[in-house]
Backbone of each chain as ProteinMPNN parsed JSONL, in Angstrom:
{"seq_chain_A": "MIRVQREGFDIGREIAALTVGNPRIGGIASFVGLVRDLGGLRSMTLEHYPGMTERQLARIDAEAHRRWPLEASLIVHRYGRLEPGEPIVLTITASAHRQTAFDSCNFLMDWLKTEAPFWKREEAASGEHWVAAHADDDAARDRWQETG", "coords_chain_A": {"N_chain_A": [[0.344, -0.964, 0.213], [0.763, 2.394, -0.856], [0.476, 5.675, 0.77], [0.317, 8.737, -0.042], [0.836, 12.518, 1.44], [-0.751, 15.557, 3.984], [-0.2, 15.317, 5.886], [1.512, 14.374, 9.117], [3.385, 10.995, 11.027], [1.913, 8.193, 13.109], [4.096, 5.573, 13.13], [3.745, 2.806, 14.968], [0.498, 2.39, 15.258], [0.265, 1.836, 12.339], [1.735, 0.105, 12.122], [0.828, -2.121, 13.545], [-1.97, -1.224, 12.461], [-1.343, -2.747, 9.552], [-0.147, -5.17, 10.206], [-2.563, -6.805, 12.465], [-3.661, -9.101, 12.334], [-2.562, -11.459, 10.946], [-1.422, -13.852, 11.489], [0.878, -15.315, 10.112], [3.088, -13.151, 9.509], [6.043, -13.283, 10.125], [8.418, -11.635, 10.753], [9.042, -7.67, 11.497], [10.282, -5.067, 9.316], [11.214, -1.602, 9.197], [11.34, 1.918, 8.232], [11.875, 5.202, 9.107], [11.909, 8.138, 7.675], [13.292, 11.394, 8.433], [13.626, 14.842, 8.854], [16.359, 17.203, 8.466], [18.503, 19.096, 10.365], [21.983, 20.182, 10.148], [22.528, 22.945, 10.979], [21.642, 26.539, 11.142], [18.443, 25.488, 9.804], [15.097, 26.411, 9.41], [13.008, 25.351, 7.938], [11.564, 23.293, 5.792], [10.489, 22.09, 2.428], [8.536, 20.15, 0.873], [8.129, 19.425, -2.248], [5.749, 18.119, -5.135], [4.439, 15.397, -8.079], [1.356, 15.21, -7.854], [-0.113, 12.621, -8.672], [1.619, 11.034, -10.634], [3.235, 10.624, -9.087], [1.665, 8.762, -6.806], [1.259, 6.447, -8.722], [4.356, 5.63, -9.337], [5.106, 5.387, -6.646], [3.467, 3.943, -5.852], [4.179, 1.306, -7.866], [7.244, 0.851, -7.143], [6.52, -0.085, -5.024], [4.463, -2.456, -5.395], [7.215, -3.599, -7.275], [8.277, -4.614, -4.849], [7.389, -6.197, -3.522], [6.903, -7.672, -5.574], [10.104, -9.127, -5.723], [10.022, -10.321, -3.258], [9.211, -12.369, -0.775], [6.892, -10.996, 0.167], [4.225, -10.137, 3.353], [2.958, -7.683, 3.987], [2.552, -4.248, 3.062], [3.853, -1.016, 3.218], [4.47, 2.691, 2.411], [4.737, 5.526, 3.338], [5.008, 9.132, 2.528], [5.361, 12.614, 3.413], [4.506, 15.337, 2.137], [4.542, 18.999, 1.427], [5.483, 21.748, 3.899], [7.224, 21.373, 6.5], [9.244, 20.863, 9.021], [12.142, 20.777, 10.677], [13.139, 17.869, 12.25], [11.188, 16.637, 12.093], [8.749, 13.335, 10.517], [9.768, 12.191, 6.987], [9.28, 10.683, 5.404], [7.917, 7.114, 5.278], [8.536, 3.178, 6.134], [8.04, 0.517, 5.771], [7.836, -3.455, 5.942], [6.697, -6.511, 6.251], [7.551, -9.886, 6.205], [8.189, -13.803, 6.404], [9.519, -14.071, 7.369], [12.717, -12.437, 8.743], [15.263, -11.222, 7.732], [14.234, -10.812, 4.64], [12.461, -8.479, 5.727], [14.317, -7.553, 6.679], [15.659, -6.491, 3.541], [13.575, -5.786, 1.488], [12.861, -3.225, 2.98], [15.18, -1.912, 2.826], [15.567, -1.562, 0.296], [12.554, -0.063, -0.968], [12.952, 2.428, 0.196], [15.259, 3.095, -1.389], [14.743, 2.797, -4.112], [12.64, 4.74, -3.956], [13.692, 6.996, -3.275], [15.169, 7.814, -5.449], [12.941, 7.426, -7.322], [10.868, 8.519, -7.274], [9.289, 10.676, -8.382], [9.14, 13.508, -5.934], [11.285, 16.966, -4.565], [13.47, 18.698, -2.786], [12.876, 21.666, -1.154], [15.283, 23.783, 1.156], [14.042, 26.032, 3.632], [15.878, 28.26, 5.333], [18.3, 30.049, 7.241], [19.968, 31.672, 5.856], [18.54, 31.716, 3.447], [16.763, 30.0, 0.666], [16.596, 26.967, -0.581], [16.878, 25.1, -3.437], [17.681, 21.376, -2.769], [19.831, 19.28, -4.166], [20.348, 16.94, -6.227], [21.814, 13.482, -5.385], [24.876, 12.267, -6.03], [24.914, 9.656, -5.239], [22.882, 8.318, -4.279], [21.414, 7.388, -6.382], [23.37, 5.732, -6.65], [23.43, 3.758, -4.654], [20.569, 2.578, -5.353], [20.777, 1.837, -7.508], [22.784, -0.988, -7.284], [20.611, -2.726, -6.377], [19.994, -3.712, -8.697], [19.072, -6.654, -11.092], [20.697, -9.535, -12.386], [21.238, -11.31, -14.919]], "CA_chain_A": [[0.344, 0.122, -0.338], [1.051, 3.457, -0.237], [-0.213, 7.159, 0.487], [0.742, 10.352, -0.453], [-0.018, 12.97, 2.524], [0.218, 15.953, 3.953], [-0.011, 15.286, 7.675], [1.757, 13.253, 9.929], [1.637, 9.524, 10.743], [2.489, 7.444, 13.774], [4.252, 4.806, 13.131], [2.734, 2.395, 15.907], [-0.366, 2.45, 14.445], [0.58, 2.144, 10.873], [2.088, -0.519, 11.316], [-0.642, -2.108, 13.982], [-2.923, -1.487, 10.963], [-0.67, -3.291, 8.288], [-0.492, -6.32, 10.162], [-3.594, -7.056, 11.962], [-4.351, -10.53, 11.674], [-2.616, -11.557, 9.564], [-0.665, -15.037, 11.907], [1.87, -15.664, 8.498], [4.025, -12.889, 9.249], [7.642, -13.398, 11.893], [9.58, -10.431, 11.313], [8.666, -6.531, 10.054], [11.268, -4.371, 9.351], [11.069, -0.063, 9.195], [12.744, 2.806, 7.988], [11.783, 7.013, 9.451], [12.798, 9.081, 7.335], [13.237, 12.959, 9.015], [13.867, 16.411, 8.489], [17.698, 16.939, 9.283], [19.076, 20.361, 10.999], [23.286, 20.294, 10.34], [23.185, 23.936, 11.124], [20.118, 26.554, 10.387], [17.614, 24.717, 8.427], [14.3, 27.006, 9.875], [12.336, 24.029, 7.447], [12.138, 21.954, 4.794], [9.149, 22.325, 1.889], [8.181, 19.148, -0.016], [6.962, 20.194, -3.924], [5.426, 16.335, -5.622], [3.668, 15.701, -9.01], [0.163, 14.74, -7.654], [-1.007, 11.314, -9.658], [2.42, 11.161, -10.386], [3.93, 10.468, -7.107], [0.568, 7.738, -6.154], [1.614, 5.794, -9.335], [5.384, 5.378, -8.634], [5.087, 3.968, -5.158], [3.169, 2.075, -6.433], [4.89, 0.308, -8.832], [8.218, 0.267, -5.995], [5.54, -1.377, -4.069], [4.854, -3.788, -6.955], [8.296, -4.425, -7.234], [9.655, -4.978, -3.775], [6.081, -7.649, -3.892], [8.368, -8.795, -7.37], [11.208, -10.054, -4.882], [9.942, -10.928, -1.813], [7.288, -13.326, -0.414], [5.897, -9.954, 1.145], [3.228, -10.564, 3.268], [2.238, -6.606, 3.734], [3.942, -3.339, 2.842], [3.557, -0.079, 3.443], [4.662, 3.436, 1.96], [3.742, 6.468, 3.719], [5.72, 10.114, 2.088], [4.455, 13.338, 2.941], [4.399, 16.973, 1.039], [3.742, 20.514, 1.979], [5.472, 22.509, 4.897], [8.152, 20.497, 7.408], [9.887, 21.22, 9.962], [13.05, 19.589, 11.53], [12.349, 16.815, 13.151], [9.137, 15.933, 11.765], [9.289, 12.674, 10.074], [8.84, 12.774, 5.875], [8.835, 9.643, 5.238], [7.856, 5.326, 6.555], [8.268, 2.52, 5.19], [7.162, -0.49, 5.998], [7.973, -4.297, 4.831], [6.973, -7.376, 7.108], [7.353, -11.315, 5.841], [8.3, -14.548, 7.686], [11.903, -14.185, 8.337], [13.898, -11.295, 9.137], [16.261, -10.583, 6.024], [12.452, -10.574, 3.604], [11.656, -7.779, 5.559], [15.341, -5.79, 6.062], [15.857, -6.274, 2.394], [12.722, -5.614, 0.813], [12.423, -1.819, 3.051], [15.548, -1.423, 2.262], [14.864, -2.141, -1.148], [11.931, 1.061, -0.846], [13.828, 3.596, 0.499], [16.942, 2.971, -1.895], [14.695, 2.856, -4.627], [12.255, 5.26, -3.907], [14.755, 8.33, -3.594], [15.565, 7.942, -7.177], [12.492, 7.255, -8.594], [9.504, 8.602, -7.123], [8.861, 12.77, -7.844], [9.087, 14.356, -4.593], [11.549, 18.083, -5.153], [12.98, 19.222, -1.41], [13.462, 23.116, -1.463], [15.265, 24.171, 2.657], [14.654, 27.12, 4.112], [17.788, 28.665, 6.257], [18.069, 32.448, 7.475], [20.227, 32.529, 4.152], [17.911, 32.017, 1.884], [16.358, 29.393, 0.197], [17.689, 26.55, -2.011], [16.342, 23.412, -4.001], [18.543, 20.344, -3.097], [20.981, 18.599, -5.595], [19.887, 15.036, -5.858], [22.858, 12.597, -4.957], [24.696, 10.094, -7.038], [25.107, 8.098, -4.605], [21.12, 8.146, -3.778], [21.561, 6.263, -7.884], [24.521, 4.123, -6.579], [22.18, 2.624, -3.963], [19.196, 1.919, -6.295], [21.641, 0.553, -8.931], [22.791, -1.997, -6.448], [19.297, -3.996, -6.928], [20.294, -4.443, -9.614], [19.086, -7.563, -11.308], [21.764, -9.266, -13.349], [21.159, -12.551, -16.159]], "C_chain_A": [[0.855, 1.03, 0.479], [-0.186, 4.788, 0.476], [0.47, 8.216, 0.926], [0.036, 11.389, 0.359], [0.052, 13.763, 2.712], [0.1, 16.047, 5.694], [1.012, 14.236, 8.305], [1.572, 11.421, 10.125], [3.025, 9.263, 11.839], [2.359, 6.147, 13.479], [3.795, 3.098, 13.57], [1.52, 2.052, 14.969], [-0.307, 1.502, 13.33], [1.133, 0.458, 10.989], [1.26, -1.894, 11.934], [-1.138, -2.635, 12.99], [-2.751, -2.565, 10.01], [-0.886, -5.339, 8.57], [-1.475, -7.335, 11.309], [-4.013, -8.313, 11.819], [-4.192, -11.319, 10.374], [-1.091, -13.102, 10.754], [0.75, -15.52, 11.251], [2.736, -14.459, 8.871], [5.13, -13.319, 10.748], [8.197, -12.561, 12.119], [8.677, -9.233, 10.382], [9.75, -5.654, 10.572], [10.767, -2.354, 9.179], [11.645, 0.82, 9.299], [11.515, 4.291, 8.331], [12.286, 8.466, 9.047], [12.484, 10.669, 7.629], [13.955, 13.848, 8.467], [15.372, 15.989, 9.3], [18.251, 18.712, 8.958], [20.873, 19.956, 11.287], [23.337, 21.786, 10.466], [22.065, 25.105, 10.058], [19.205, 26.607, 9.404], [16.254, 25.402, 9.444], [13.106, 25.301, 9.009], [12.197, 23.814, 5.855], [10.61, 22.025, 3.254], [8.99, 21.189, 1.057], [7.801, 19.381, -1.099], [7.092, 18.254, -4.408], [5.239, 16.251, -6.827], [2.628, 14.303, -8.582], [0.451, 13.657, -9.208], [0.855, 10.909, -9.921], [3.369, 10.352, -9.71], [3.692, 9.095, -6.971], [1.916, 6.459, -7.425], [3.189, 5.092, -9.336], [5.633, 4.854, -7.535], [4.09, 3.538, -5.253], [3.71, 0.804, -6.891], [6.707, 0.411, -8.443], [7.812, -0.57, -5.005], [5.977, -2.7, -4.479], [6.056, -4.37, -6.309], [8.805, -5.046, -6.566], [7.992, -6.116, -3.226], [7.008, -8.887, -5.055], [8.857, -9.899, -5.968], [11.517, -10.404, -4.255], [9.071, -11.419, -1.574], [7.197, -11.717, 0.574], [4.376, -10.77, 1.997], [2.217, -8.959, 4.003], [3.371, -5.425, 3.669], [3.838, -1.871, 2.792], [4.543, 1.217, 3.363], [4.411, 4.644, 2.163], [5.157, 7.768, 3.436], [4.542, 11.186, 2.244], [4.935, 14.79, 1.975], [4.403, 17.458, 1.981], [4.887, 21.259, 2.885], [6.529, 21.04, 6.256], [9.572, 20.878, 7.856], [11.224, 20.213, 10.57], [13.184, 18.787, 12.377], [11.191, 16.601, 12.361], [9.712, 14.961, 10.756], [8.462, 13.112, 8.347], [8.565, 11.87, 4.872], [9.459, 8.137, 6.261], [7.526, 4.937, 5.605], [8.658, 0.753, 5.69], [7.164, -2.152, 5.654], [7.531, -5.438, 5.939], [5.892, -8.832, 6.115], [7.294, -12.515, 7.062], [9.265, -14.187, 7.997], [12.258, -12.492, 7.599], [14.441, -10.797, 8.146], [15.227, -10.287, 4.407], [12.152, -8.928, 4.848], [13.405, -6.732, 6.053], [15.257, -5.109, 4.344], [14.978, -5.643, 1.452], [12.64, -4.059, 0.958], [13.755, -0.931, 2.974], [15.986, -1.262, 0.548], [13.584, -0.564, -1.694], [12.49, 1.875, -1.148], [15.136, 3.905, -0.832], [16.54, 3.786, -3.54], [13.369, 4.638, -5.096], [12.901, 7.427, -4.066], [14.305, 8.479, -4.857], [14.536, 7.978, -8.016], [10.282, 7.118, -8.559], [9.352, 10.885, -7.261], [8.321, 13.233, -7.167], [10.748, 15.49, -5.584], [11.518, 17.969, -2.974], [13.58, 21.013, -1.743], [13.331, 23.322, 0.134], [14.785, 25.841, 2.209], [15.401, 27.284, 4.882], [17.448, 29.986, 6.394], [18.386, 33.024, 6.778], [19.823, 32.293, 3.243], [17.217, 30.324, 2.06], [16.732, 28.626, -1.412], [16.841, 25.028, -2.118], [17.777, 22.387, -3.844], [19.445, 19.51, -3.957], [20.443, 17.633, -5.415], [21.843, 14.493, -5.722], [23.339, 12.032, -6.124], [24.795, 9.308, -6.519], [24.138, 7.521, -4.543], [21.205, 7.161, -5.008], [22.429, 4.848, -7.393], [23.469, 3.598, -6.07], [20.515, 2.024, -4.106], [20.31, 1.096, -7.349], [22.278, -0.246, -8.703], [22.014, -3.013, -5.81], [19.074, -4.186, -7.669], [20.06, -6.422, -10.489], [19.921, -8.477, -11.674], [20.792, -10.659, -13.366], [19.658, -11.901, -16.753]], "O_chain_A": [[1.236, 0.989, 1.649], [-1.408, 4.676, 0.578], [1.036, 8.485, 1.986], [-1.189, 11.433, 0.244], [0.988, 14.154, 2.014], [0.402, 16.991, 6.424], [1.154, 13.179, 7.689], [0.634, 10.69, 9.806], [4.203, 9.615, 11.805], [1.313, 5.498, 13.45], [3.548, 2.265, 12.698], [1.722, 1.416, 13.934], [-0.841, 0.399, 13.438], [0.956, -0.324, 10.055], [0.973, -2.766, 11.114], [-1.056, -3.78, 12.545], [-3.698, -3.254, 9.627], [-1.334, -6.263, 7.891], [-1.3, -8.549, 11.203], [-4.899, -8.497, 10.984], [-4.884, -11.668, 9.417], [0.108, -13.004, 10.49], [1.612, -16.065, 11.94], [3.752, -14.797, 8.264], [4.897, -13.545, 11.936], [8.626, -12.304, 13.244], [8.022, -9.365, 9.348], [10.096, -5.477, 11.74], [9.554, -2.218, 9.016], [12.48, 0.946, 10.195], [10.414, 4.304, 7.781], [12.773, 9.427, 9.643], [11.496, 11.178, 7.099], [14.853, 13.629, 7.653], [15.629, 15.138, 10.152], [18.36, 19.333, 7.9], [21.192, 19.504, 12.387], [24.405, 22.161, 9.981], [21.719, 24.91, 8.893], [19.088, 27.391, 8.463], [16.311, 24.835, 10.535], [12.623, 24.414, 9.712], [12.885, 24.318, 4.967], [9.532, 21.935, 3.841], [9.671, 21.481, 0.075], [6.617, 19.696, -0.98], [7.986, 17.439, -4.18], [5.908, 17.162, -7.313], [2.79, 13.096, -8.76], [0.977, 13.882, -10.298], [1.256, 10.315, -8.92], [4.144, 9.482, -10.108], [4.575, 8.237, -6.957], [2.962, 5.908, -7.081], [3.163, 3.862, -9.335], [6.366, 3.872, -7.424], [3.796, 2.545, -4.587], [3.682, -0.338, -6.433], [7.484, 0.088, -9.341], [8.396, -1.433, -4.348], [6.883, -3.512, -4.291], [6.156, -5.16, -5.37], [9.615, -5.914, -6.891], [8.166, -6.736, -2.177], [7.417, -10.04, -5.2], [8.334, -10.887, -5.453], [12.644, -10.852, -4.043], [7.988, -11.078, -2.05], [7.558, -11.701, 1.751], [3.671, -11.649, 1.502], [1.066, -9.07, 4.427], [4.552, -5.477, 4.015], [3.625, -1.678, 1.595], [5.509, 1.119, 4.12], [3.798, 5.174, 1.236], [6.232, 7.532, 3.986], [3.412, 11.132, 1.757], [5.864, 14.807, 1.168], [4.327, 16.993, 3.119], [5.661, 21.474, 1.952], [6.099, 19.927, 6.557], [10.619, 21.105, 7.25], [11.095, 19.017, 10.83], [13.399, 19.222, 13.508], [10.17, 16.237, 12.944], [10.743, 15.229, 10.138], [7.438, 13.763, 8.139], [7.911, 12.024, 3.84], [10.341, 7.906, 7.088], [6.86, 5.353, 4.657], [9.753, 0.207, 5.824], [6.244, -2.321, 4.854], [8.279, -5.227, 6.893], [4.747, -8.96, 5.68], [6.729, -12.44, 8.153], [9.741, -14.039, 9.123], [12.109, -11.836, 6.568], [13.959, -9.768, 7.673], [15.574, -9.681, 3.393], [11.273, -8.254, 4.31], [13.571, -5.538, 5.805], [14.985, -3.975, 3.949], [15.499, -4.947, 0.58], [12.458, -3.353, -0.034], [13.743, 0.299, 3.015], [16.94, -0.661, 0.055], [13.815, -0.06, -2.793], [12.71, 2.272, -2.292], [15.738, 4.97, -0.967], [17.171, 4.669, -4.122], [13.337, 5.318, -6.122], [12.593, 8.466, -4.652], [13.325, 9.096, -5.274], [14.674, 8.361, -9.178], [9.312, 6.533, -9.041], [9.344, 11.846, -6.492], [7.139, 13.537, -7.328], [11.231, 15.161, -6.667], [10.658, 17.607, -2.171], [14.53, 21.351, -2.45], [12.25, 23.229, 0.716], [14.962, 26.542, 1.212], [15.813, 26.227, 5.36], [16.633, 30.748, 5.873], [18.026, 34.164, 6.485], [20.377, 32.486, 2.161], [17.151, 29.641, 3.082], [16.969, 29.043, -2.546], [16.399, 24.23, -1.291], [18.756, 22.523, -4.577], [18.494, 19.122, -4.635], [19.98, 17.395, -4.299], [22.824, 15.192, -5.978], [22.689, 11.48, -7.011], [24.809, 8.165, -6.975], [24.132, 6.299, -4.686], [21.059, 5.984, -4.678], [22.305, 3.638, -7.586], [22.61, 3.029, -6.744], [19.715, 1.405, -3.405], [20.399, -0.074, -7.722], [22.75, -0.736, -9.729], [22.388, -3.88, -5.02], [18.045, -4.822, -7.898], [20.95, -7.261, -10.344], [20.515, -8.379, -10.6], [20.005, -11.071, -12.514], [19.092, -12.429, -17.71]]}, "seq_chain_B": "MKILYFAWLRDKAGMSERQVSPPPGVATVGALIDWLTDQDERQAAVFADRSVVRFAVNQDFAEADTPIGTGDEVAFFPPVTGG", "coords_chain_B": {"N_chain_B": [[-1.683, 20.442, -25.742], [-0.285, 19.949, -22.892], [1.788, 21.054, -20.082], [3.597, 21.265, -18.456], [5.488, 21.843, -15.005], [8.113, 21.106, -12.685], [9.816, 21.899, -9.886], [12.712, 24.211, -9.5], [12.232, 24.64, -12.235], [9.9, 24.994, -12.689], [10.472, 27.629, -11.687], [12.441, 29.298, -13.274], [10.773, 28.867, -15.472], [8.771, 30.802, -14.68], [5.927, 29.636, -14.475], [3.409, 27.47, -13.914], [1.989, 25.65, -14.473], [1.259, 25.056, -18.346], [-0.219, 25.158, -21.593], [0.025, 24.049, -24.638], [0.585, 24.635, -28.338], [2.672, 23.058, -30.486], [3.849, 22.559, -34.261], [3.138, 20.005, -36.539], [5.255, 18.381, -37.321], [6.98, 17.968, -33.813], [7.382, 16.05, -32.795], [8.688, 13.774, -30.398], [10.103, 13.981, -27.632], [12.435, 15.442, -27.178], [12.402, 16.827, -29.486], [10.204, 18.785, -28.796], [11.774, 19.987, -26.162], [13.461, 21.143, -27.832], [11.541, 23.514, -29.368], [10.254, 24.926, -27.445], [12.557, 25.819, -25.9], [13.342, 28.019, -28.381], [11.119, 29.767, -27.978], [10.581, 31.126, -26.157], [12.738, 33.387, -24.04], [12.474, 33.211, -21.455], [11.406, 29.825, -21.59], [13.952, 29.159, -22.429], [15.898, 29.811, -20.769], [14.679, 28.115, -19.425], [15.867, 25.225, -19.84], [18.637, 25.472, -20.8], [20.427, 23.814, -19.821], [20.43, 21.654, -20.301], [21.484, 18.335, -19.107], [20.075, 18.347, -16.207], [17.253, 18.334, -16.126], [14.43, 16.69, -16.263], [12.404, 14.553, -17.746], [8.737, 13.451, -17.811], [5.586, 11.637, -19.181], [2.41, 11.578, -20.18], [2.487, 11.135, -17.405], [4.867, 8.863, -16.453], [8.351, 8.563, -16.869], [10.158, 9.292, -18.531], [11.704, 9.492, -23.063], [14.34, 11.222, -23.899], [13.982, 10.099, -27.171], [11.351, 9.741, -27.239], [7.838, 9.685, -27.977], [5.821, 12.277, -27.948], [2.115, 13.319, -28.591], [-1.225, 15.006, -29.169], [-3.06, 16.094, -26.795], [-2.05, 15.068, -25.131], [0.502, 14.772, -21.517], [2.99, 16.769, -20.892], [5.96, 16.608, -18.58], [8.368, 18.59, -17.05], [11.044, 18.38, -14.559], [13.862, 18.853, -12.337], [16.322, 16.097, -11.078], [15.388, 13.739, -8.704], [14.474, 14.661, -5.342], [13.595, 13.006, -3.557], [12.448, 11.307, -0.483]], "CA_chain_B": [[-0.67, 19.328, -25.435], [-0.568, 20.042, -21.525], [3.054, 21.259, -20.413], [4.443, 20.197, -16.421], [7.465, 22.564, -14.76], [8.573, 21.282, -11.233], [10.938, 22.468, -8.752], [13.643, 25.005, -9.353], [12.135, 24.039, -13.024], [8.95, 25.971, -12.017], [10.431, 28.941, -10.698], [12.691, 29.207, -14.32], [9.572, 28.9, -16.573], [7.874, 31.221, -13.857], [5.037, 29.032, -14.157], [3.946, 25.825, -13.325], [2.049, 25.346, -16.582], [0.328, 26.221, -20.152], [-1.024, 24.105, -22.509], [1.134, 24.581, -25.885], [0.535, 23.188, -29.269], [3.65, 23.143, -30.774], [4.165, 22.451, -34.31], [3.211, 18.595, -36.737], [6.566, 18.005, -36.564], [7.571, 17.99, -33.133], [7.306, 14.274, -32.305], [8.908, 13.828, -29.69], [10.083, 15.074, -25.965], [13.722, 16.349, -27.884], [12.122, 18.503, -30.809], [9.749, 19.514, -28.052], [12.781, 21.374, -25.982], [13.893, 22.236, -29.597], [10.492, 24.03, -30.149], [10.027, 25.058, -26.597], [13.551, 27.006, -25.79], [13.204, 28.848, -29.343], [10.047, 29.611, -27.944], [11.037, 32.412, -25.656], [13.957, 33.973, -22.663], [12.914, 31.786, -20.186], [11.679, 29.217, -21.8], [15.63, 29.189, -22.919], [16.961, 29.224, -19.213], [15.164, 26.513, -18.339], [16.303, 24.09, -20.982], [19.663, 25.869, -20.446], [21.566, 22.658, -18.95], [19.753, 20.075, -20.767], [21.412, 17.48, -18.809], [19.898, 18.43, -15.056], [15.882, 18.381, -16.76], [14.714, 15.098, -16.881], [10.829, 14.023, -18.052], [7.235, 12.264, -18.21], [5.404, 11.896, -20.383], [2.117, 10.717, -19.913], [3.406, 10.926, -15.988], [5.496, 8.12, -16.752], [9.597, 8.765, -17.123], [9.993, 9.699, -20.607], [13.597, 10.276, -22.82], [14.336, 12.751, -25.183], [12.945, 10.5, -28.181], [9.863, 9.557, -25.892], [7.046, 10.607, -28.419], [4.473, 12.648, -27.8], [1.089, 13.955, -29.136], [-2.214, 16.236, -29.453], [-3.302, 15.567, -25.701], [-0.477, 14.704, -24.238], [0.663, 15.996, -20.56], [4.512, 16.148, -20.245], [6.656, 17.131, -16.963], [9.291, 19.122, -16.684], [11.773, 18.563, -13.455], [15.583, 18.89, -12.323], [16.642, 15.004, -10.437], [14.663, 13.851, -7.223], [15.097, 14.434, -4.32], [12.667, 12.554, -2.292], [12.787, 10.286, 0.668]], "C_chain_B": [[0.271, 20.266, -23.682], [0.931, 20.006, -20.951], [3.26, 22.258, -18.904], [5.496, 21.22, -15.895], [7.311, 22.484, -13.422], [8.748, 21.991, -10.655], [11.159, 23.782, -9.563], [13.438, 25.407, -11.598], [11.459, 25.393, -13.637], [8.986, 27.203, -12.864], [11.764, 29.789, -12.208], [11.69, 29.335, -14.896], [8.826, 30.19, -16.097], [6.129, 31.214, -14.087], [4.755, 28.171, -13.839], [3.183, 24.718, -14.461], [0.907, 25.372, -17.291], [0.435, 24.586, -20.703], [-0.254, 25.217, -24.329], [0.493, 24.45, -27.479], [1.821, 23.435, -30.1], [3.291, 22.175, -32.503], [3.709, 20.6, -35.181], [5.021, 17.534, -36.505], [8.409, 17.562, -35.756], [6.466, 16.866, -32.449], [8.223, 13.638, -31.444], [9.27, 14.651, -28.462], [11.457, 15.712, -26.525], [13.318, 17.723, -28.55], [10.93, 18.841, -30.208], [10.265, 20.623, -27.413], [13.459, 21.943, -26.955], [13.203, 23.364, -29.18], [10.312, 24.846, -28.883], [10.934, 26.429, -26.663], [13.407, 27.697, -26.965], [11.989, 29.666, -29.333], [9.976, 31.983, -27.173], [12.341, 32.654, -24.166], [13.579, 33.19, -21.714], [12.529, 30.395, -20.423], [13.324, 28.02, -22.397], [15.867, 28.747, -21.152], [16.125, 28.432, -18.29], [15.479, 24.661, -19.173], [17.755, 24.985, -21.488], [20.575, 24.267, -20.584], [20.311, 21.544, -18.995], [19.691, 18.473, -19.422], [21.28, 17.518, -17.115], [18.625, 18.39, -15.239], [15.899, 16.711, -17.463], [12.405, 15.492, -17.274], [9.925, 12.999, -18.548], [6.936, 13.014, -18.976], [4.025, 11.515, -20.382], [2.371, 10.316, -17.418], [4.675, 9.416, -15.568], [7.078, 8.948, -16.949], [9.418, 8.807, -18.597], [12.029, 9.68, -21.512], [13.004, 10.384, -23.722], [14.125, 11.944, -26.421], [11.851, 9.642, -27.917], [8.769, 10.075, -26.998], [5.973, 10.658, -28.056], [3.131, 13.1, -29.259], [0.036, 15.055, -28.747], [-2.882, 15.932, -27.95], [-2.723, 15.335, -24.768], [0.346, 15.421, -22.497], [2.62, 15.737, -20.947], [4.643, 16.849, -19.477], [7.273, 17.534, -17.537], [10.243, 19.395, -15.457], [13.675, 18.503, -13.682], [15.315, 17.067, -11.568], [15.441, 15.027, -9.22], [14.593, 13.88, -6.073], [14.428, 13.943, -3.324], [13.023, 11.978, -1.368], [13.481, 10.798, 2.082]], "O_chain_B": [[1.253, 21.008, -23.682], [1.516, 18.964, -21.247], [3.105, 23.43, -18.559], [6.484, 21.317, -16.622], [6.66, 23.319, -12.794], [7.996, 22.966, -10.629], [10.264, 24.385, -10.155], [14.204, 26.149, -12.213], [11.834, 26.285, -14.399], [8.375, 27.684, -13.819], [11.919, 30.996, -12.023], [11.538, 30.556, -14.884], [8.211, 30.776, -16.988], [5.32, 32.136, -13.982], [5.658, 27.549, -13.28], [3.499, 23.657, -14.998], [-0.221, 25.662, -16.895], [0.899, 23.491, -20.382], [-0.168, 26.367, -24.761], [-0.55, 23.815, -27.322], [1.74, 24.622, -30.412], [2.59, 21.173, -32.36], [3.975, 19.718, -34.365], [5.524, 16.595, -35.887], [9.559, 17.266, -36.081], [5.361, 16.867, -31.907], [8.642, 12.627, -32.009], [8.842, 15.789, -28.269], [11.493, 16.88, -26.135], [13.594, 18.914, -28.4], [10.212, 19.351, -31.069], [9.876, 21.78, -27.578], [13.971, 23.062, -26.937], [13.853, 24.271, -28.659], [10.132, 25.979, -29.327], [10.622, 27.538, -27.095], [13.18, 28.774, -26.414], [11.657, 30.26, -30.359], [9.641, 33.129, -27.472], [12.554, 31.693, -23.427], [14.39, 32.468, -21.135], [13.08, 29.568, -19.697], [13.553, 26.829, -22.606], [15.957, 27.653, -20.594], [16.339, 28.094, -17.126], [15.272, 23.472, -18.928], [17.86, 25.117, -22.707], [21.251, 23.909, -21.549], [19.621, 20.928, -18.182], [18.73, 17.835, -18.991], [22.139, 16.884, -16.503], [18.26, 18.404, -14.063], [16.518, 16.009, -18.263], [11.599, 16.389, -17.029], [10.114, 12.067, -19.33], [7.282, 14.106, -19.427], [4.22, 10.391, -20.844], [2.336, 9.367, -16.635], [5.142, 9.191, -14.451], [6.922, 10.139, -17.219], [8.638, 8.383, -19.45], [13.114, 9.788, -20.941], [11.947, 10.052, -24.259], [13.987, 12.771, -27.323], [11.639, 8.728, -28.714], [8.793, 11.303, -26.917], [5.178, 9.748, -27.821], [3.306, 13.139, -30.476], [0.414, 15.98, -28.029], [-3.601, 14.983, -28.261], [-3.032, 15.455, -23.583], [0.691, 16.602, -22.498], [3.221, 14.689, -21.181], [3.845, 17.769, -19.296], [7.217, 17.219, -18.726], [10.361, 20.589, -15.181], [14.415, 18.256, -14.634], [14.135, 16.72, -11.512], [14.769, 16.003, -8.886], [14.675, 12.747, -5.599], [14.612, 14.386, -2.19], [14.245, 12.051, -1.242], [13.74, 9.987, 2.972]]}, "name": "protein", "num_of_chains": 2, "seq": "MIRVQREGFDIGREIAALTVGNPRIGGIASFVGLVRDLGGLRSMTLEHYPGMTERQLARIDAEAHRRWPLEASLIVHRYGRLEPGEPIVLTITASAHRQTAFDSCNFLMDWLKTEAPFWKREEAASGEHWVAAHADDDAARDRWQETGMKILYFAWLRDKAGMSERQVSPPPGVATVGALIDWLTDQDERQAAVFADRSVVRFAVNQDFAEADTPIGTGDEVAFFPPVTGG"}
């Protein structure tokens, strides 16, 4: 499942709602990304491409299910103005086994970073600027390339 | 044809979306960029460095040789920075 929303989220409730009533789940992995402040950041505004964002997240989610035997998964990504310390993104994967949950959760984040149309603008005391993309995010995505 | 701009490309374009009617010979995203660049200085500024421009046709990532047609939605944006 995927959701794109302005409001925050409660990771405990999300995990409970995602996994309730499924006794086959043996492990749950989750990741929460936060607005980081390395000094002087007032806020961050996340812009997205409504429509394409949901499609891309749904594809990434489907790809994780194609690659791993998942019992459940969730991607929640926020948009709009966020302050330092606020959560931006949540990924949860649930499977029979631990390694599947860890790996697929990692995969969701790596792919999301380069394949979902979001853009960050930082507002600091010194002014505003659009965050530049990182080459190491591309490298992180590419390590999941399937061979053969 | 609907054109959308996101992030700093929108800032440079001075608009978030517009309707355009390129001539019939403009059949790919690359040709559309060429045509838009010739329209006015703002569009030229948007596409000044094409290496940092990504695009989508009808909400799917596209390449310069991706075909386009009347009624398509073509979006231009910088490399994504979500997550």
